[in-house]
DOZAGU-300798 format. One record per atom (N, C-alpha, C): residue in one letter; x, y, z. Coordinates in steps of 0.1 Angstrom, whole numbers, padded with zeros to 4 digits, always signed. Layout:
N
aXYZ/...
END
This chain:
401
m+0008-0012+0000/m+0000+0000+0000/m+0009+0012+0000/a+0005+0022-0009/a+0013+0034-0009/a+0004+0046-0010/k+0008+0057-0003/k+0000+0069-0003/k+0003+0078-0015/v-0007+0083-0021/v-0006+0093-0032/v-0009+0107-0026/l-0001+0117-0029/l-0003+0130-0024/l-0016+0136-0031/e-0021+0146-0025/e-0034+0152-0029/e-0035+0155-0044/g-0024+0162-0049/g-0025+0166-0063/g-0026+0155-0072/p-0017+0145-0073/p-0019+0133-0082/p-0032+0125-0078/g-0036+0125-0065/g-0048+0118-0062/g-0060+0125-0068/m-0060+0138-0068/m-0071+0146-0075/m-0070+0142-0090/g-0058+0141-0096/g-0057+0137-0110/g-0064+0124-0113/l-0063+0114-0104/l-0069+0101-0106/l-0084+0103-0106/l-0089+0111-0096/l-0104+0114-0096/l-0109+0120-0109/s-0101+0130-0114/s-0105+0136-0126/s-0105+0126-0138/k-0096+0117-0138/k-0095+0107-0149/k-0107+0099-0149/w-0114+0096-0138/w-0126+0088-0138/w-0139+0096-0137/g-0138+0109-0142/g-0150+0117-0144/g-0155+0124-0132/m-0147+0125-0121/m-0152+0133-0109/m-0146+0147-0110/t-0154+0157-0106/t-0150+0171-0107/t-0141+0175-0095/t-0130+0181-0097/t-0121+0186-0087/t-0119+0201-0089/p-0114+0209-0080/p-0111+0223-0082/p-0099+0224-0091/h-0097+0236-0097/h-0084+0239-0103/h-0073+0239-0092/f-0061+0234-0095/f-0051+0234-0085/f-0037+0235-0092/v-0027+0239-0084/v-0013+0238-0088/v-0005+0234-0076/v+0006+0227-0078/v+0015+0223-0068/v+0028+0231-0070/i+0034+0237-0060/i+0046+0244-0061/i+0056+0239-0051/t+0069+0240-0055/t+0080+0236-0046/t+0089+0248-0043/a+0086+0259-0049/a+0094+0272-0047/a+0085+0284-0050/m+0087+0295-0043/m+0078+0306-0044/m+0078+0312-0058/d+0089+0312-0065/d+0089+0319-0078/d+0080+0312-0088/q+0077+0299-0086/q+0068+0292-0095/q+0054+0297-0095/l+0050+0302-0083/l+0036+0307-0082/l+0034+0320-0091/d+0044+0328-0091/d+0043+0340-0100/d+0041+0336-0114/r+0049+0327-0119/r+0048+0323-0133/r+0035+0316-0136/l+0030+0307-0126/l+0017+0300-0128/l+0006+0310-0128/a+0007+0321-0120/a-0004+0330-0120/a-0005+0338-0133/q+0006+0340-0140/q+0005+0346-0153/q-0002+0338-0163/a+0000+0324-0161/a-0006+0315-0171/a-0020+0310-0168/n-0024+0312-0155/n-0037+0307-0151/n-0046+0318-0145/a-0056+0322-0152/a-0064+0333-0148/a-0071+0330-0135/w-0075+0318-0132/w-0082+0315-0120/w-0074+0318-0107/l-0060+0317-0108/l-0052+0321-0097/l-0053+0336-0094/r-0055+0344-0104/r-0056+0358-0102/r-0071+0362-0098/e-0080+0355-0103/e-0094+0359-0102/e-0102+0352-0091/s-0098+0341-0086/s-0106+0333-0077/s-0101+0335-0062/r-0110+0332-0053/r-0105+0331-0039/r-0098+0317-0039/l-0088+0316-0030/l-0079+0305-0031/l-0078+0298-0018/v-0074+0285-0018/v-0071+0277-0007/v-0056+0272-0008/v-0049+0274+0003/v-0035+0271+0003/v-0033+0260+0014/k-0026+0249+0010/k-0024+0237+0019/k-0010+0232+0017/a-0005+0226+0028/a+0007+0219+0027/a+0005+0206+0019/h+0013+0204+0009/h+0011+0192+0001/h+0021+0181+0006/e+0018+0176+0017/e+0026+0166+0024/e+0017+0155+0030/a+0023+0144+0033/a+0016+0132+0040/a+0015+0135+0055/v+0007+0146+0058/v+0005+0150+0072/v-0010+0150+0074/g-0015+0143+0084/g-0029+0143+0088/g-0033+0156+0095/s-0046+0159+0096/s-0052+0170+0103/s-0046+0183+0100/r-0044+0186+0087/r-0037+0198+0083/r-0045+0210+0087/m-0058+0210+0087/m-0066+0222+0091/m-0063+0225+0105/k-0063+0215+0114/k-0061+0217+0128/k-0047+0222+0131/l-0037+0218+0122/l-0023+0222+0124/l-0020+0235+0118/g-0030+0242+0112/g-0027+0255+0106/g-0021+0254+0093/l-0022+0242+0086/l-0015+0240+0073/l-0025+0241+0062/v-0037+0247+0065/v-0047+0250+0055/v-0052+0264+0057/k-0052+0272+0047/k-0057+0286+0047/k-0067+0288+0036/v-0078+0294+0039/v-0089+0294+0029/v-0093+0309+0027/g-0100+0311+0015/g-0106+0324+0012/g-0096+0335+0009/l-0084+0332+0003/l-0073+0341+0001/l-0073+0347-0013/d-0069+0359-0014/d-0066+0364-0028/d-0051+0360-0031/l-0046+0363-0043/l-0033+0358-0047/l-0022+0363-0038/a-0023+0376-0033/a-0013+0382-0025/a-0012+0375-0011/l-0024+0372-0005/l-0024+0365+0007/l-0020+0350+0006/a-0024+0345-0006/a-0020+0331-0009/a-0004+0329-0009/k+0002+0339-0015/k+0017+0339-0015/k+0022+0340-0001/q+0017+0349+0007/q+0021+0350+0021/q+0019+0337+0029/a+0008+0331+0027/a+0005+0318+0034/a+0015+0307+0030/a+0017+0307+0016/a+0026+0296+0011/a+0040+0298+0017/q+0045+0311+0017/q+0058+0314+0022/q+0059+0310+0037/e+0049+0312+0045/e+0050+0309+0059/e+0050+0293+0060/m+0042+0286+0052/m+0042+0272+0053/m+0055+0265+0049/f+0062+0271+0039/f+0075+0266+0034/f+0085+0266+0045/r+0084+0274+0055/r+0093+0275+0066/r+0091+0266+0078/r+0079+0259+0077/r+0075+0251+0089/r+0080+0236+0088/e+0081+0231+0100/e+0084+0216+0101/e+0074+0211+0111/v+0067+0200+0107/v+0056+0195+0116/v+0058+0180+0117/s+0059+0176+0130/s+0061+0162+0133/s+0073+0156+0126/g+0084+0164+0124/g+0096+0159+0117/g+0095+0160+0102/v+0084+0165+0097/v+0082+0166+0083/v+0084+0180+0079/a+0094+0183+0070/a+0097+0196+0065/a+0088+0199+0053/i+0080+0210+0053/i+0071+0213+0043/i+0079+0217+0030/s+0078+0209+0020/s+0086+0212+0008/s+0077+0214-0004/q+0064+0211-0003/q+0055+0214-0014/q+0042+0220-0009/i+0036+0229-0017/i+0024+0236-0014/i+0014+0233-0025/i+0001+0230-0022/i-0009+0229-0032/i-0019+0241-0030/i-0021+0248-0041/i-0030+0260-0041/i-0042+0257-0051/s-0054+0257-0046/s-0065+0254-0054/s-0076+0265-0053/e-0085+0265-0063/e-0096+0275-0062/e-0105+0271-0051/m-0111+0281-0045/m-0121+0279-0034/m-0135+0278-0041/v-0142+0267-0037/v-0155+0264-0043/v-0165+0267-0033/a-0174+0277-0037/a-0185+0281-0028/a-0195+0270-0026/h-0199+0267-0014/h-0208+0256-0011/h-0214+0259+0003/k-0225+0252+0006/k-0232+0253+0018/k-0231+0241+0027/e-0231+0229+0021/e-0230+0217+0029/e-0218+0208+0025/e-0214+0200+0034/e-0202+0191+0031/e-0206+0177+0034/y-0201+0168+0025/y-0205+0154+0026/y-0191+0146+0027/y-0193+0133+0030/y-0182+0124+0032/y-0184+0111+0024/i-0174+0107+0016/i-0175+0094+0009/i-0161+0088+0008/a-0161+0075+0009/a-0148+0067+0009/a-0151+0053+0004/v-0141+0047-0001/v-0141+0032-0004/v-0128+0027+0000/k-0129+0015+0007/k-0117+0009+0013/k-0117-0006+0011/s-0105-0011+0009/s-0103-0026+0007/s-0106-0033+0020/t-0113-0045+0019/t-0115-0054+0030/t-0111-0068+0025/r-0111-0077+0034/r-0107-0091+0031/r-0117-0097+0021/e-0130-0093+0023/e-0141-0099+0014/e-0143-0091+0001/g-0137-0079+0000/g-0139-0071-0012/g-0136-0056-0009/a-0147-0049-0007/a-0145-0034-0004/a-0157-0029+0004/d-0155-0019+0011/d-0166-0012+0018/d-0167+0002+0012/l-0180+0006+0009/l-0182+0020+0005/l-0189+0027+0016/l-0183+0038+0021/l-0188+0046+0032/l-0193+0059+0027/l-0205+0064+0033/l-0211+0076+0028/l-0218+0083+0040/a-0217+0096+0040/a-0224+0104+0050/a-0228+0117+0045/s-0240+0122+0049/s-0244+0136+0045/s-0238+0146+0054/i-0229+0142+0063/i-0222+0152+0071/i-0207+0149+0069/g-0199+0160+0066/g-0185+0158+0063/g-0177+0169+0069/g-0165+0171+0064/g-0156+0181+0069/g-0147+0176+0080/i-0141+0186+0087/i-0131+0182+0097/i-0137+0175+0110/e-0151+0176+0111/e-0157+0170+0123/e-0164+0157+0121/v-0161+0151+0109/v-0168+0139+0105/v-0166+0128+0115/e-0154+0127+0121/e-0151+0117+0131/e-0160+0117+0143/s-0164+0129+0147/s-0173+0130+0158/s-0188+0126+0155/h-0190+0123+0142/h-0204+0119+0138/h-0203+0105+0130/w-0193+0097+0135/w-0191+0085+0128/w-0203+0075+0128/d-0212+0077+0138/d-0224+0069+0138/d-0234+0072+0127/q-0231+0083+0120/q-0240+0087+0109/q-0235+0083+0096/v-0224+0076+0095/v-0218+0071+0083/v-0224+0058+0079/s-0230+0057+0067/s-0236+0045+0062/s-0226+0037+0054/r-0227+0024+0055/r-0217+0015+0049/r-0224+0004+0040/m-0218+0002+0029/m-0223-0009+0020/m-0211-0018+0016/a-0212-0031+0019/a-0202-0040+0015/a-0203-0044+0001/i-0192-0044-0006/i-0192-0048-0020/i-0183-0061-0022/p-0189-0072-0024/p-0181-0085-0025/p-0171-0084-0036/l-0160-0092-0034/l-0150-0093-0044/l-0155-0098-0057/g-0152-0091-0068/g-0156-0095-0081/g-0170-0091-0085/v-0177-0083-0076/v-0191-0079-0079/v-0191-0063-0079/d-0196-0057-0090/d-0197-0043-0090/d-0210-0038-0084/p-0210-0026-0078/p-0222-0021-0072/p-0232-0017-0084/t-0244-0016-0081/t-0254-0012-0091/t-0259+0002-0087/i-0264+0010-0097/i-0269+0023-0093/i-0280+0023-0083/d-0289+0012-0084/d-0300+0011-0075/d-0294+0009-0061/s-0284+0001-0059/s-0279-0002-0046/s-0272+0011-0040/l-0266+0019-0049/l-0259+0031-0045/l-0270+0042-0041/e-0281+0042-0048/e-0292+0051-0045/e-0297+0048-0031/a-0299+0035-0029/a-0304+0031-0016/a-0294+0035-0005/l-0281+0034-0007/l-0271+0038+0002/l-0272+0053+0005/a-0274+0061-0006/a-0275+0075-0004/a-0288+0079+0004/k-0299+0072+0001/k-0311+0075+0009/k-0309+0072+0024/g-0302+0060+0026/g-0300+0056+0040/g-0290+0066+0047/a-0282+0073+0040/a-0273+0082+0046/a-0279+0096+0048/g-0291+0098+0043/g-0298+0110+0046/g-0299+0120+0034/f-0295+0116+0023/f-0296+0125+0011/f-0310+0124+0006/k-0315+0135+0000/k-0329+0137-0004/k-0330+0142-0018/g-0341+0140-0025/g-0344+0146-0038/g-0335+0142-0049/g-0332+0152-0057/g-0323+0150-0069/g-0309+0147-0065/l-0305+0150-0052/l-0291+0148-0048/l-0289+0133-0047/i-0299+0125-0045/i-0297+0110-0043/i-0290+0104-0055/r-0296+0108-0067/r-0290+0102-0080/r-0276+0108-0082/k-0274+0121-0079/k-0261+0126-0081/k-0250+0119-0072/i-0254+0117-0060/i-0245+0110-0051/i-0242+0096-0056/a-0252+0089-0060/a-0251+0075-0065/a-0241+0075-0077/d-0243+0084-0087/d-0235+0085-0098/d-0220+0088-0094/f-0218+0097-0085/f-0205+0100-0080/f-0198+0088-0073/a-0206+0081-0065/a-0201+0069-0058/a-0197+0058-0068/m-0205+0057-0079/m-0201+0047-0089/m-0188+0051-0096/k-0186+0064-0099/k-0173+0068-0104/k-0161+0065-0095/l-0164+0068-0082/l-0153+0066-0072/l-0150+0052-0071/y-0160+0043-0071/y-0157+0029-0070/y-0149+0024-0082/q-0153+0029-0094/q-0146+0025-0106/q-0131+0030-0105/c-0129+0042-0100/c-0115+0047-0099/c-0107+0037-0089/y-0113+0034-0078/y-0107+0025-0068/y-0104+0012-0074/d-0113+0006-0081/d-0112-0007-0087/d-0102-0008-0098/q-0102+0002-0107/q-0094+0001-0119/q-0080+0007-0117/e-0078+0015-0107/e-0065+0021-0103/e-0058+0013-0092/d-0063+0001-0089/d-0057-0008-0079/d-0056+0000-0066/g-0067+0006-0062/g-0068+0013-0050/g-0069+0004-0038/t-0065+0009-0026/t-0067+0002-0014/t-0076+0011-0004/y-0075+0024-0007/y-0083+0033+0002/y-0084+0047-0006/i-0096+0052-0008/i-0098+0065-0013/i-0109+0072-0005/e-0106+0083+0001/e-0115+0091+0009/e-0116+0105+0004/i-0128+0110+0002/i-0131+0123-0002/i-0138+0130+0009/n-0131+0140+0015/n-0137+0147+0026/n-0131+0162+0027/p-0139+0172+0023/p-0153+0171+0020/p-0156+0169+0005/l-0168+0163+0002/l-0175+0163-0011/l-0185+0174-0009/v-0186+0183-0019/v-0196+0194-0018/v-0204+0196-0031/a-0215+0202-0029/a-0223+0206-0041/a-0220+0221-0044/r-0214+0224-0055/r-0210+0238-0059/r-0223+0246-0060/e-0222+0258-0053/e-0234+0267-0053/e-0238+0271-0067/s-0229+0274-0075/s-0232+0280-0088/s-0241+0271-0097/d-0238+0257-0097/d-0245+0248-0106/d-0249+0235-0099/g-0246+0233-0087/g-0250+0220-0080/g-0241+0209-0083/e-0230+0211-0091/e-0221+0200-0094/e-0214+0195-0082/l-0213+0182-0080/l-0205+0176-0069/l-0190+0178-0072/v-0183+0183-0062/v-0169+0186-0063/v-0161+0180-0052/a-0150+0173-0055/a-0142+0167-0044/a-0132+0177-0040/l-0133+0183-0028/l-0124+0193-0024/l-0111+0188-0018/d-0111+0176-0013/d-0099+0170-0007/d-0100+0155-0008/a-0088+0149-0009/a-0088+0134-0011/a-0076+0128-0004/v-0078+0116+0002/v-0068+0108+0007/v-0068+0095-0002/t-0057+0093-0009/t-0056+0082-0019/t-0045+0073-0016/m-0048+0060-0015/m-0038+0049-0013/m-0040+0039-0024/v-0030+0034-0030/v-0030+0024-0040/v-0020+0013-0037/d-0021+0002-0045/d-0012-0009-0044/d+0001-0005-0052/a+0011-0002-0045/a+0024+0002-0052/a+0029-0009-0061/d+0027-0021-0058/d+0032-0032-0066/d+0024-0033-0079/a+0013-0026-0081/a+0006-0026-0093/a+0010-0016-0103/r+0021-0009-0100/r+0025+0003-0108/r+0027-0002-0123/f+0032-0013-0125/f+0036-0018-0138/f+0023-0018-0147/r+0011-0019-0141/r-0001-0019-0149/r-0006-0005-0153/h+0001+0005-0148/h-0004+0019-0150/h+0007+0028-0155/p+0009+0027-0168/p+0020+0036-0174/p+0018+0051-0172/d+0006+0055-0169/d+0003+0069-0167/d+0005+0074-0153/w+0009+0065-0144/w+0012+0069-0130/w+0026+0076-0130/s+0026+0088-0133/s+0039+0096-0134/s+0043+0101-0120/f+0034+0100-0110/f+0037+0106-0097/f+0046+0097-0089/t+0052+0103-0079/t+0060+0096-0069/t+0051+0094-0056/f+0052+0082-0051/f+0044+0079-0038/f+0049+0088-0027/a+0040+0091-0018/a+0044+0099-0006/a+0052+0091+0003/s+0063+0097+0008/s+0071+0091+0018/s+0064+0091+0032/e+0065+0080+0039/e+0058+0079+0052/e+0069+0080+0063/f+0081+0085+0060/f+0092+0086+0070/f+0096+0099+0074/g+0087+0109+0071/g+0090+0123+0076/g+0101+0130+0068/r+0103+0125+0056/r+0113+0131+0047/r+0110+0126+0033/p+0115+0134+0023/p+0114+0129+0009/p+0122+0116+0007/y+0118+0108-0003/y+0125+0097-0007/y+0139+0101-0013/t+0149+0093-0010/t+0163+0096-0015/t+0163+0092-0030/n+0174+0096-0037/n+0175+0092-0051/n+0177+0077-0052/d+0184+0071-0043/d+0186+0056-0043/d+0173+0049-0041/e+0165+0054-0031/e+0152+0048-0029/e+0143+0049-0041/k+0143+0061-0047/k+0135+0063-0059/k+0139+0054-0071/a+0152+0052-0072/a+0157+0043-0082/a+0152+0029-0081/i+0152+0024-0068/i+0147+0010-0066/i+0132+0009-0068/m+0125+0020-0064/m+0110+0020-0066/m+0107+0020-0081/e+0115+0027-0089/e+0113+0027-0104/e+0115+0013-0109/i+0126+0006-0105/i+0128-0008-0109/i+0117-0017-0105/d+0113-0016-0092/d+0102-0024-0086/d+0089-0023-0094/a+0087-0011-0100/a+0074-0009-0107/a+0074-0016-0121/r+0085-0021-0126/r+0085-0026-0139/r+0090-0041-0140/i+0091-0048-0129/i+0096-0061-0129/i+0086-0071-0124/k+0088-0084-0128/k+0081-0095-0121/k+0088-0097-0108/g+0081-0099-0097/g+0087-0100-0084/g+0088-0087-0078/s+0097-0086-0068/s+0097-0073-0060/s+0111-0070-0055/v+0115-0058-0055/v+0127-0053-0048/v+0123-0040-0040/k+0127-0039-0028/k+0123-0028-0019/k+0136-0023-0012/f+0136-0009-0009/f+0148-0004-0003/f+0144+0010+0004/i+0147+0010+0017/i+0145+0023+0025/i+0157+0025+0033/e+0163+0037+0033/e+0175+0040+0041/e+0171+0043+0055/i+0179+0039+0065/i+0178+0043+0079/i+0192+0048+0084/p+0194+0061+0083/p+0207+0066+0087/p+0212+0062+0101/g+0225+0060+0102/g+0231+0058+0115/g+0233+0043+0118/g+0229+0034+0110/g+0230+0020+0112/g+0243+0014+0109/d+0247+0003+0115/d+0259-0004+0113/d+0257-0017+0106/t+0245-0022+0104/t+0242-0035+0099/t+0232-0033+0087/a+0237-0036+0075/a+0228-0035+0063/a+0221-0049+0061/l+0209-0048+0056/l+0201-0060+0054/l+0198-0062+0039/l+0199-0075+0035/l+0195-0078+0021/l+0188-0091+0022/p+0175-0091+0028/p+0168-0103+0030/p+0159-0107+0018/a+0156-0120+0018/a+0147-0125+0008/a+0133-0126+0013/g+0125-0115+0010/g+0111-0115+0014/g+0108-0105+0026/g+0096-0100+0027/g+0092-0091+0037/g+0093-0097+0051/g+0089-0110+0052/g+0089-0117+0065/g+0103-0118+0070/a+0113-0121+0062/a+0127-0122+0066/a+0132-0108+0069/s+0127-0098+0063/s+0132-0084+0066/s+0128-0081+0080/v+0116-0084+0084/v+0112-0081+0098/v+0119-0090+0108/y+0121-0102+0104/y+0127-0112+0113/y+0142-0108+0116/y+0149-0104+0105/y+0163-0101+0107/y+0164-0087+0114/s+0155-0078+0111/s+0155-0065+0118/s+0154-0066+0133/d+0144-0074+0137/d+0142-0077+0151/d+0155-0084+0157/a+0161-0093+0150/a+0172-0100+0155/a+0184-0091+0157/v+0186-0082+0147/v+0198-0073+0148/v+0196-0064+0160/l+0184-0058+0162/l+0181-0049+0173/l+0183-0056+0186/a+0178-0069+0187/a+0178-0076+0199/a+0193-0079+0203/m+0202-0080+0194/m+0216-0083+0197/m+0224-0070+0199/g+0217-0058+0198/g+0224-0046+0201/g+0229-0039+0188/g+0226-0044+0177/g+0231-0038+0164/g+0221-0027+0160/k+0224-0019+0150/k+0216-0009+0145/k+0214-0011+0130/i+0202-0013+0126/i+0199-0015+0111/i+0201-0003+0103/a+0207-0004+0091/a+0210+0007+0083/a+0199+0009+0072/n+0190-0001+0071/n+0180+0000+0060/n+0169-0010+0061/y+0159-0008+0054/y+0149-0019+0051/y+0151-0023+0037/a+0151-0036+0034/a+0152-0041+0020/a+0146-0054+0019/e+0143-0058+0007/e+0138-0072+0004/e+0138-0074-0011/y+0140-0087-0014/y+0138-0091-0028/y+0130-0104-0027/s+0119-0105-0035/s+0110-0116-0034/s+0103-0119-0047/g+0096-0130-0048/g+0089-0133-0060/g+0097-0136-0072/d+0109-0141-0070/d+0118-0144-0081/d+0121-0133-0091/p+0126-0122-0086/p+0129-0110-0094/p+0141-0113-0103/p+0143-0106-0114/p+0154-0108-0123/p+0167-0105-0116/d+0178-0111-0121/d+0191-0109-0114/d+0196-0095-0115/w+0193-0088-0126/w+0198-0074-0127/w+0191-0065-0117/a+0178-0068-0114/a+0171-0060-0104/a+0177-0062-0090/v+0181-0074-0087/v+0187-0078-0074/v+0201-0072-0074/e+0208-0071-0085/e+0221-0065-0086/e+0220-0050-0082/a+0210-0043-0088/a+0208-0029-0085/a+0205-0027-0070/l+0197-0035-0065/l+0193-0034-0050/l+0206-0036-0042/t+0214-0046-0046/t+0226-0049-0038/t+0236-0037-0038/e+0237-0030-0050/e+0246-0019-0051/e+0241-0008-0041/k+0228-0006-0040/k+0223+0005-0031/k+0226+0001-0017/v+0224-0012-0013/v+0227-0016+0000/v+0241-0014+0004/c+0250-0017-0006/c+0265-0016-0003/c+0269-0001-0003/s+0261+0008-0007/s+0264+0022-0007/s+0260+0029+0006/l+0254+0022+0015/l+0250+0028+0028/l+0262+0032+0036/k+0261+0044+0042/k+0272+0049+0050/k+0274+0042+0063/g+0286+0040+0068/g+0289+0035+0081/g+0286+0020+0084/v+0284+0013+0073/v+0280-0001+0075/v+0292-0010+0078/r+0291-0019+0088/r+0302-0028+0091/r+0300-0042+0086/r+0287-0045+0084/r+0283-0059+0080/r+0271-0058+0071/i+0270-0068+0062/i+0258-0070+0054/i+0253-0084+0056/i+0240-0085+0060/i+0234-0098+0062/i+0225-0102+0050/v+0228-0112+0043/v+0220-0117+0032/v+0213-0130+0037/g+0200-0128+0041/g+0193-0139+0047/g+0180-0142+0042/g+0175-0154+0044/g+0162-0158+0040/g+0158-0172+0044/a+0146-0175+0044/a+0141-0188+0047/a+0144-0198+0035/i+0137-0209+0035/i+0138-0218+0023/i+0128-0214+0013/a+0133-0209+0001/a+0124-0204-0009/a+0115-0215-0015/n+0103-0212-0019/n+0095-0221-0027/n+0098-0222-0041/f+0099-0210-0048/f+0101-0209-0062/f+0112-0199-0066/t+0116-0190-0057/t+0127-0181-0061/t+0140-0189-0063/n+0146-0187-0075/n+0158-0193-0079/n+0170-0187-0071/v+0175-0195-0062/v+0186-0190-0053/v+0199-0187-0062/k+0202-0196-0071/k+0214-0194-0079/k+0212-0181-0087/k+0201-0178-0093/k+0199-0167-0102/k+0199-0154-0093/t+0192-0153-0082/t+0192-0141-0074/t+0205-0139-0068/f+0212-0149-0064/f+0226-0148-0058/f+0235-0143-0069/a+0233-0146-0082/a+0241-0141-0092/a+0240-0126-0093/g+0228-0121-0091/g+0226-0106-0090/g+0233-0100-0078/i+0232-0107-0066/i+0239-0101-0054/i+0254-0101-0056/i+0259-0112-0061/i+0274-0113-0064/i+0279-0102-0073/a+0271-0100-0084/a+0275-0089-0093/a+0274-0076-0086/g+0265-0074-0078/g+0263-0061-0070/g+0275-0059-0061/f+0279-0070-0054/f+0291-0069-0045/f+0303-0066-0053/r+0305-0072-0064/r+0317-0069-0072/r+0317-0055-0077/k+0306-0050-0081/k+0305-0036-0086/k+0308-0027-0075/a+0302-0029-0063/a+0304-0020-0052/a+0319-0020-0048/r+0325-0031-0047/r+0339-0032-0043/r+0348-0024-0053/a+0344-0026-0066/a+0352-0019-0077/a+0351-0004-0075/d+0339+0000-0069/d+0337+0015-0067/d+0342+0019-0053/g+0349+0010-0046/g+0355+0013-0033/g+0346+0014-0022/k+0335+0006-0022/k+0325+0007-0012/k+0324-0005-0002/m+0333-0014-0003/m+0332-0026+0006/m+0343-0028+0016/e+0351-0017+0018/e+0363-0018+0026/e+0359-0021+0041/g+0364-0032+0046/g+0361-0035+0060/g+0348-0041+0063/v+0340-0044+0053/v+0326-0049+0055/v+0326-0064+0055/e+0320-0070+0065/e+0318-0085+0065/e+0304-0088+0059/i+0304-0100+0052/i+0291-0104+0046/i+0287-0118+0052/w+0274-0119+0056/w+0269-0131+0062/w+0257-0136+0054/v+0258-0148+0050/v+0248-0154+0041/v+0241-0166+0047/r+0228-0167+0047/r+0220-0179+0050/r+0208-0180+0041/r+0207-0191+0034/r+0196-0193+0024/r+0193-0207+0021/g+0181-0210+0016/g+0178-0223+0011/g+0167-0222+0000/g+0165-0232-0008/g+0156-0231-0018/g+0161-0237-0031/p+0153-0236-0042/p+0157-0241-0055/p+0171-0236-0059/y+0180-0246-0063/y+0194-0243-0068/y+0202-0236-0056/e+0199-0240-0044/e+0206-0234-0033/e+0221-0238-0033/k+0224-0251-0036/k+0238-0256-0036/k+0246-0248-0045/e+0241-0246-0057/e+0249-0238-0067/e+0250-0224-0063/g+0239-0218-0058/g+0240-0204-0054/g+0249-0202-0042/l+0248-0211-0032/l+0257-0209-0020/l+0272-0211-0024/a+0274-0221-0033/a+0288-0223-0038/a+0293-0211-0045/a+0285-0205-0053/a+0290-0193-0060/a+0293-0182-0051/m+0284-0181-0040/m+0287-0170-0030/m+0300-0173-0022/k+0302-0186-0020/k+0314-0190-0012/k+0327-0187-0020/e+0326-0187-0033/e+0337-0184-0042/e+0342-0170-0040/l+0334-0161-0035/l+0339-0147-0033/l+0350-0147-0023/e+0352-0157-0014/e+0363-0157-0005/e+0376-0157-0013/n+0376-0164-0025/n+0388-0164-0033/n+0391-0151-0039/e+0381-0142-0039/e+0383-0128-0045/e+0387-0118-0034/g+0388-0123-0022/g+0392-0114-0011/g+0380-0108-0003/f+0368-0112-0006/f+0357-0108+0002/f+0357-0115+0016/n+0353-0107+0026/n+0352-0113+0040/n+0338-0118+0041/i+0336-0131+0037/i+0322-0136+0036/i+0321-0149+0043/h+0309-0151+0049/h+0306-0164+0057/h+0293-0169+0052/v+0292-0181+0047/v+0281-0187+0040/v+0275-0199+0047/y+0262-0199+0049/y+0255-0210+0056/y+0243-0214+0048/d+0239-0227+0050/d+0228-0233+0042/d+0215-0233+0051/r+0205-0241+0046/r+0192-0242+0053/r+0193-0248+0067/y+0204-0255+0070/y+0205-0262+0083/y+0210-0253+0094/t+0213-0241+0091/t+0217-0231+0101/t+0204-0223+0104/p+0200-0222+0117/p+0188-0214+0121/p+0190-0200+0115/l+0179-0194+0112/l+0178-0181+0105/l+0186-0170+0112/t+0184-0169+0125/t+0191-0158+0133/t+0205-0161+0138/d+0210-0173+0136/d+0223-0177+0141/d+0233-0167+0134/i+0232-0164+0121/i+0242-0156+0115/i+0242-0142+0121/v+0230-0137+0126/v+0230-0124+0133/v+0238-0125+0146/n+0237-0136+0153/n+0245-0138+0165/n+0260-0139+0162/y+0263-0146+0151/y+0277-0147+0147/y+0283-0133+0144/a+0275-0126+0136/a+0279-0113+0130/a+0282-0103+0141/i+0272-0102+0150/i+0272-0091+0160/i+0279-0095+0173/a+0276-0108+0178/a+0282-0112+0191/a+0295-0119+0189/g+0299-0122+0177/g+0312-0128+0175/g+0312-0143+0178/g+0301-0150+0175/g+0300-0164+0177/g+0308-0173+0167/a+0304-0186+0166/a+0311-0195+0157/a+0309-0190+0143/k+0320-0192+0135/k+0320-0188+0121/k+0324-0200+0112/
END
C-alpha cells in the first residue's frame, strides 16, 4: 500500500470523471508568480493554500488557509514553506480555487478481506469523526460491481434527499470505478460538496492509497508515492522504486541513517525477522530491504549496489528462509554482481558479509557465493540447516564462524 499525495490523487479522480477544483503544486515561491501569469483562476478566484505533504489533520495544524486572494496566498505559502511538523519539513504547497458551497459530505471506499466497503455520510468536513455513527456502509463483495440502485439506496440511508440522491449515487459509482481500476486500497473524499453555482458535486480534498506493486499496470502513473518517513525519498530509494514498478517479483529499499548493519533479506517476513534479531543483539539496522517473488538478477544487482552504498555499515546480512520458487542461484548471481561492482567502486572496505539461504538451486547459489572468498571478500556462507538468526548472533556477538 502506498499513499498518493493530494495533487496526483485529484488527478486520478478527474481521470474517472469526478470534478475537482483547479489546482497547482509548487516547490518554490517563484513558481507561483509564473503560474499566476498563465492561469487566470489564480488571479481571479478566492484560493485555498495547503501543505502538500503526507500529514494528517492539516486544518487543525494550521496547514490549510482558505478564502485568500493571490497576495495573501503567496504570504501563506511562504509561511508554510518555513515550517516543520512532526519531523516533516514542508517542501510542497498545493494551491486550489475555493469552491463556494453550503453543505459538506463524506464518501470513501476501502479494501476489505471480502472485497470493499463503500462509506457515505451527509455530514462531512473536519468534524466527521465525531459523527461516525451517521456514516452509512455498503459491503461490495470481491468481483461484484455495485449497481446504481444499490448506491441510491445507500444515499437515501445516509440522509440524502431529492435530486441529490442520484447525483451522489453516480459520483459513488465513479469513485468505485476509480478505486477498482486504479488498484486502490483506500480512497476518501472529505469534503465532497455541491457547488453553489450549478449544484455540481466537487471533491475538495482526497486521501488516496493504491497498491504500489501494481504500478507496472499503470504507465500513466507519473507521480512519486508519498514518503511515510518524515522526509522525501532519496535518489537511491526512488531508483529501486522505479525498478520495482516494472519487474516481475519485487525489490524494496528504504534507508535508515546511522545503522551499522545492512540487510539484504529474501522477502518481507525475513526483513522483519532479521531487523528484530539485529536490534535484539544490540546492532543498528541501516536499511529496510527485500527481494522476493523471483525477481530478475539485474534488479537484485541494482538493489545490492544500493545496500552496499549505505554509509557506516560494518556488515551486510544476506538472509532468507527456504524459498518455494525463487531461484537462489539466479538471485545470488545478481547479489554477487552487485558486491563486485560495489567493491570496484571502493564501497566494501572492512565490510563483512553473512549469508544464510535455502531453496531451488541453493547448492549452486551458495557455492557461487562461497567463491567470493577467493576474490578477497570477507564472507561467511550458511545453508538451510543453520537457524535463521544464528548468522546475526555470529555477526554481532562474534560467535562461531
